[in-house]
C-alpha positions as CSV (number, residue, x, y, z in Angstrom):
1,M,0.0,0.0,0.0
2,I,1.3,3.5,-0.9
3,V,1.3,5.9,2.0
4,K,0.0,9.4,1.3
5,A,1.2,12.5,3.0
6,R,-1.8,13.2,5.3
7,G,-3.9,11.2,7.7
8,D,-2.4,7.7,7.2
9,V,-0.8,7.3,10.6
10,S,-2.5,5.8,13.7
11,V,-0.7,6.8,16.9
12,V,-1.1,4.3,19.7
13,I,-0.7,5.6,23.3
14,P,-0.9,3.1,26.2
15,V,-1.8,4.9,29.4
16,Y,-1.2,3.9,33.0
17,N,-1.1,6.4,35.9
18,S,0.2,9.2,33.7
19,G,-1.9,12.0,35.2
20,D,-2.1,15.2,33.1
21,L,1.0,14.3,31.1
22,V,-1.2,12.3,28.7
23,I,-2.9,15.5,27.5
24,R,0.5,16.8,26.2
25,S,1.2,13.5,24.5
26,V,-2.2,13.4,22.7
27,E,-2.0,17.1,21.7
28,S,1.5,16.6,20.3
29,A,0.2,13.7,18.1
30,L,-2.9,15.5,16.9
31,E,-0.7,18.5,15.8
32,Q,1.1,16.3,13.2
33,P,-0.7,16.6,9.8
34,E,0.1,13.0,8.9
35,V,-1.9,11.6,11.9
36,G,-5.4,10.3,11.1
37,E,-6.2,9.1,14.6
38,V,-4.9,8.8,18.1
39,V,-5.8,5.5,19.8
40,V,-5.5,5.9,23.6
41,V,-5.6,2.6,25.6
42,D,-6.4,3.0,29.3
43,D,-4.6,0.2,31.2
44,Q,-6.9,0.6,34.3
45,S,-5.1,3.5,35.8
46,T,-5.4,3.8,39.6
47,D,-4.7,7.5,40.1
48,D,-6.5,10.6,38.7
49,T,-5.7,9.8,35.1
50,G,-9.3,8.9,34.5
51,R,-10.5,12.4,34.7
52,Y,-8.0,13.5,32.0
53,L,-9.0,10.6,29.8
54,E,-12.6,11.8,30.0
55,R,-11.5,15.1,28.5
56,I,-9.4,13.4,25.9
57,A,-12.2,11.2,24.8
58,R,-14.2,14.3,23.7
59,I,-11.4,15.5,21.3
60,A,-12.0,14.9,17.6
61,G,-9.6,12.3,16.2
62,V,-9.1,10.5,19.5
63,R,-10.4,7.0,20.3
64,L,-10.3,5.8,23.9
65,L,-10.1,2.0,24.5
66,S,-9.8,-0.2,27.5
67,H,-9.2,-3.9,28.0
68,P,-12.2,-6.3,28.3
69,G,-13.3,-6.4,31.9
70,G,-11.4,-3.2,32.7
71,K,-8.3,-5.2,33.5
72,N,-4.7,-4.0,33.9
73,R,-2.8,-5.9,31.2
74,G,0.5,-4.0,30.8
75,P,2.1,-2.0,28.0
76,S,2.5,-4.9,25.5
77,A,-1.2,-5.9,25.6
78,S,-2.2,-2.2,25.5
79,R,-0.1,-1.6,22.4
80,N,-1.4,-4.8,20.8
81,L,-5.0,-3.7,21.4
82,G,-4.2,-0.3,19.8
83,I,-2.6,-2.0,16.7
84,L,-5.5,-4.3,16.2
85,A,-8.0,-1.5,16.5
86,A,-6.1,1.0,14.3
87,R,-7.8,2.1,11.2
88,R,-4.8,3.6,9.3
89,P,-2.1,1.7,7.4
90,V,0.8,3.1,9.4
91,I,1.4,2.7,13.1
92,A,3.4,4.9,15.5
93,F,3.7,4.8,19.3
94,L,4.0,7.3,22.1
95,D,4.2,6.7,25.8
96,A,1.8,8.7,27.8
97,D,4.5,10.8,29.4
98,D,6.4,11.5,26.2
99,Y,5.6,13.8,23.3
100,Y,6.3,14.4,19.6
101,L,8.2,17.4,18.2
102,P,7.0,19.4,15.2
103,G,7.7,17.5,11.9
104,R,7.6,14.1,13.6
105,F,6.5,12.2,10.5
106,R,7.8,14.5,7.8
107,E,10.7,12.3,6.7
108,A,9.0,9.0,7.7
109,V,6.0,9.4,5.5
110,K,8.2,10.5,2.5
111,L,10.1,7.2,2.8
112,L,7.0,5.2,3.3
113,E,5.8,6.4,-0.1
114,R,8.2,3.8,-1.5
115,S,6.6,0.3,-1.4
116,E,9.9,-1.4,-0.4
117,V,10.1,0.5,2.9
118,G,8.4,-1.4,5.7
119,G,9.2,1.0,8.5
120,V,11.3,4.0,9.5
121,H,13.5,4.6,12.6
122,E,14.5,8.0,13.8
123,A,16.0,9.8,16.9
124,V,14.6,10.9,20.2
125,I,15.9,13.4,22.8
126,A,15.6,13.1,26.5
127,R,14.2,16.0,28.6
128,F,14.0,16.1,32.3
129,E,11.5,16.9,35.1
130,D,14.3,18.4,37.3
131,N,18.0,18.3,38.0
132,Q,17.6,15.2,40.1
133,A,16.2,13.3,37.1
134,L,19.1,14.7,34.9
135,A,21.7,13.6,37.5
136,K,20.2,10.1,37.6
137,W,20.2,9.9,33.8
138,R,23.9,10.9,33.7
139,T,24.7,7.8,35.7
140,K,23.4,5.8,32.8
141,T,24.6,7.7,29.8
142,M,26.0,11.2,28.9
143,S,24.0,11.5,25.7
144,T,20.5,13.0,25.7
145,V,20.0,12.2,22.0
146,Y,19.7,8.6,21.0
147,G,18.6,6.1,18.4
148,V,20.6,4.4,15.7
149,R,23.4,6.9,15.2
150,V,24.3,6.3,11.6
151,P,22.3,4.9,8.6
152,V,22.5,1.1,8.5
153,A,21.3,-0.9,5.5
154,P,18.1,-2.8,6.2
155,E,19.8,-6.1,5.6
156,R,22.4,-5.3,8.3
157,L,20.1,-3.8,10.8
158,F,19.3,-6.9,12.8
159,E,23.0,-7.5,13.4
160,A,23.6,-3.9,14.3
161,L,20.8,-3.8,16.8
162,L,21.9,-7.0,18.3
163,S,25.4,-5.8,18.9
164,G,24.4,-2.3,19.9
165,E,27.4,-1.0,17.9
166,C,25.3,1.8,16.3
167,G,22.8,2.5,19.0
168,H,19.2,1.3,19.6
169,F,15.7,2.1,18.7
170,H,13.3,4.1,20.9
171,T,9.6,3.3,20.6
172,G,8.6,6.9,20.3
173,A,10.6,7.3,17.0
174,I,9.5,4.2,15.1
175,T,6.9,4.3,12.3
176,I,5.8,0.9,10.9
177,R,3.3,-0.3,8.3
178,R,0.5,-2.0,10.2
179,D,0.7,-5.1,8.0
180,A,4.3,-5.7,9.2
181,F,3.0,-6.4,12.7
182,L,0.3,-8.7,11.4
183,R,3.0,-10.7,9.5
184,T,5.7,-10.7,12.2
185,G,3.5,-10.9,15.3
186,L,2.6,-8.4,18.0
187,F,4.4,-7.4,21.2
188,S,5.1,-10.3,23.6
189,E,2.8,-10.0,26.6
190,E,5.2,-12.2,28.6
191,F,7.7,-9.4,28.8
192,P,6.9,-6.6,31.4
193,L,10.1,-4.9,30.3
194,A,12.2,-5.1,27.1
195,Q,9.2,-6.1,25.0
196,D,9.9,-3.2,22.7
197,S,13.6,-4.4,22.2
198,L,12.3,-7.8,21.3
199,M,9.7,-6.4,18.9
200,W,12.2,-4.2,17.0
201,L,14.7,-7.1,16.6
202,K,11.9,-9.3,15.2
203,L,10.9,-6.6,12.8
204,A,14.5,-5.9,11.8
205,A,14.7,-9.6,10.9
206,T,11.6,-9.7,8.8
207,T,11.0,-6.2,7.5
208,D,13.0,-3.6,5.6
209,L,13.5,-0.7,8.1
210,Y,15.1,2.5,6.8
211,A,16.7,5.4,8.6
212,G,14.8,8.7,8.7
213,E,15.9,11.7,10.7
214,L,18.9,10.6,12.7
215,G,20.5,14.0,13.4
216,R,17.2,15.8,14.3
217,P,15.1,14.3,17.1
218,V,11.5,13.8,16.2
219,S,10.2,12.8,19.7
220,V,10.9,13.6,23.4
221,R,11.4,11.0,26.1
222,Y,10.4,12.8,29.3
223,I,12.5,11.6,32.2
224,H,11.0,11.8,35.7
225,K,11.1,10.0,39.0
226,N,8.5,7.3,38.0
227,N,10.3,6.2,34.8
228,R,11.1,2.6,34.4
229,C,14.2,3.3,32.4
230,F,16.6,3.0,35.4
231,V,17.1,-0.7,35.5
232,P,19.9,-2.3,37.7
233,A,22.7,-3.9,35.7
234,I,21.8,-7.4,36.9
235,E,18.2,-7.0,35.8
236,K,19.2,-5.5,32.5
237,H,21.4,-8.6,31.9
238,R,18.5,-10.9,32.8
239,L,16.2,-9.1,30.3
240,Q,18.9,-9.3,27.6
241,M,19.1,-13.1,28.1
242,K,15.3,-13.4,28.0
243,V,15.2,-11.5,24.7
244,L,18.0,-13.6,23.2
245,S,16.3,-16.8,24.3
246,E,13.0,-15.7,22.8
247,L,14.7,-14.9,19.4
248,I,16.3,-18.3,19.4
249,R,12.9,-19.9,20.1
250,S,11.3,-17.9,17.3
251,A,14.2,-18.5,14.8
252,Q,12.2,-20.8,12.5
253,A,9.1,-18.6,12.5
254,L,11.2,-15.5,11.8
255,Q,13.1,-17.5,9.0
256,L,16.4,-16.5,10.5
257,S,19.4,-17.5,8.4
258,S,22.0,-20.0,9.9
259,A,24.4,-17.1,10.2
260,R,21.9,-15.2,12.4
261,R,21.2,-18.2,14.5
262,K,24.9,-18.7,15.1
263,L,25.2,-15.0,16.0
264,L,22.4,-15.4,18.6
265,A,24.0,-18.5,20.1
266,S,27.3,-16.6,20.4
267,R,25.6,-13.7,22.1
268,V,23.9,-16.0,24.6
269,L,27.4,-17.5,25.4
270,E,28.9,-14.1,25.9
271,S,26.0,-13.1,28.2
272,C,26.4,-16.4,30.2
273,L,30.1,-15.7,30.7
274,W,29.4,-12.1,31.7
275,G,26.9,-13.3,34.3
276,R,29.3,-15.7,36.0
């Protein structure tokens, strides 16, 4: 399907206890001319988020969904519900505390006019609630702009993401054809964390993903005290092992080459040695 310039993007926003931050997220998506709808999925918030969602539900272009039975299902199930409900041919994501910058889809939609392009990855920038959040971030990395730092050919992207040599994707800067998810599969609901890392590796193995804006951030990751991005090293290692194990288990379904299967096995061995 050829993607047009306007209205062909569904933005999926899972929401859990985001308070008023979700209003900024939704407004930033609706300001993009390429966005045809914003699908907000309430994951049974327990704070005052509900009253902000009531306001959002009245905005033209917004659809508010919740899980059957009003259950809390986590970010993977919420994104999956949004993907399946989306009415546009292209999917993008935004966490409820993050927001898009002007021109978010300008380059991505241009690239998606080419039928061979299955998705586009771009850069994000971190912004901070206060100096304490900034100081905590600095213990993790010195850079505030991140994504894949240099263009990588689609056929090499799986290997580059696996090694981390060129950086990593961020969910707020990915734009994917909806049918790519239907071919590759949805987000794993068994992963409370790192489900996005697993998803992007699967898509890199099955779909031609191209670099869009790498030097100009298109989205903001808002860092605050409740972020889940500060994961202890031992937990990060456990999650990496879980992602690698799932990729090996899915190797046949993903039609991974023997070279890629060997690469995964070597990464598992390296991780085992690191953890000893």
